[in-house]
N, C-alpha and C positions, 0 to 999 in steps of 0.2 A: 394490470398485470405489472409487476415490478420485476426488472431484469437488471442484474449487476454486468457491468462490461467487465470483460476479463483483461487481464493486463495485456495479453499477447495481441488481442485485438485492437487495444489501443496503440499499442507498438507498431502494428502494422498500418493502422491510419497514419500514424506520425509520419512513418517511414514515406507512406503515397503522397503525404501533404508536402516534405521536403523534396520529393521527385517532381512534383508538379511545379513547384517554386524554381526548381533548377532548370528545368525546361522552358522557363517564361511563361508559364501558364497561371498567372497571379489569380484568376478568378477562381478556377478549379481548387488551388492552394487556400483561397481564404473560406472556398465553400467548406472544404475538408476541415479547417480549423474550427469554424462555426460548428459543425457537427461534432467534433472532438469536444468543444466546450458544453455542447448540449447532452452529450454522452456522459459527462463526469459530473453532472449534479448530483446532489445528495439524495435524489429520490432514486439514484440508478446505483447506490451504494459506495459512492465517493464522497468524501469530505475535504473541506479546505485544510491546509496545515495548521491554521489558526483554531478550527475546531478540534483537530487531533490534539493539539497542545493542551487546549482546555480540557480536555477528556482525560488526559493523562497526566496533566499536572506538571507540564513540562514547557520549554520555550519553543517557539518556531525553529530557531537554528538546530536545537536539539532534534525535533522532528525531522527535518531535512536529513541531518548527520545520521538518524536512525534507518532514513531510507536508502541512504548511500551505503550504509553498513549491512542492509539487508534485515533488519529487526523489524521493519514496516515496509509494506507494499506501496509505491506510489510512484506518480509519473509527473512531468512536467508538461504541460498543456498549454501553449502560447505562454504568457509570462507568470502564469500561474501553476503552483505545485497542488496536487492532488493525492489524498491519501486513502487506500481502499478501507473503508469503515471496519470490515471485516478482521484486518490485519490489526486494527485499535482494540477492537473487541478481544481478540486473543491474547494481545498483551497485557489487557486489563485482567484477564481470567488468569495468566501465569501470575500475576500481583497477587490477586485473591488467594490462589493457592498457597503462596508463601507465606501471607497473612494468617491462613488457615493453621499452616504448620506452627507459626509463631505462636499461636494461641496455647500450645502445649509446649512451650519453650522455644528457643532460638533452633532452625533445622541444623541437621548434624551435615557435615560435608558430603557425605554419602547421598543424602536427601536433597541437596542441592545439584549435586551430579546427576541424580536423577530427573530431576524436573527440567534442567538444562538440556539433557540429552532426549528428553521427550519432546520438547519446544523445538530443539534443532530437526530432529526427525521429521516433525510436522511440517517445519519451515522447507525442508528440504522435498519433502513430497510434493508441496504446493508448487514450489519453484519447477520441479521436474514435470509437473502435471501442465505448467504453465508452458515450458519449452516444447512439450509434446503436442501442444496445440497449434504451435507456429508452423 
């Protein structure tokens, strides 16, 4: 069975790791860190920033910048950044939609606005769903 870790679950585990560390419970913090690393493996729906960059045809710093801006969903676990593979797929789908529009000529301003509105709405729903789970 393949299960994707939710962003809110990862956030909760990271917070718990920081709490353990601040309380001097280093072995508990280390165990949580190891669990986080195991839970963000690609088989769990998460990929590295390098893998995301390769799939999107951009640089790793750009991937991190897009995470900060909210265009991609990602988290730093330990010293490594992880990106939710689904967020990369969704961004690629937007690119394909724009490419399809270009086949019939460049999209009009209205078409660009509608695509952007749809993506922002979808991202907003996902963010709200993540917050609701917290």
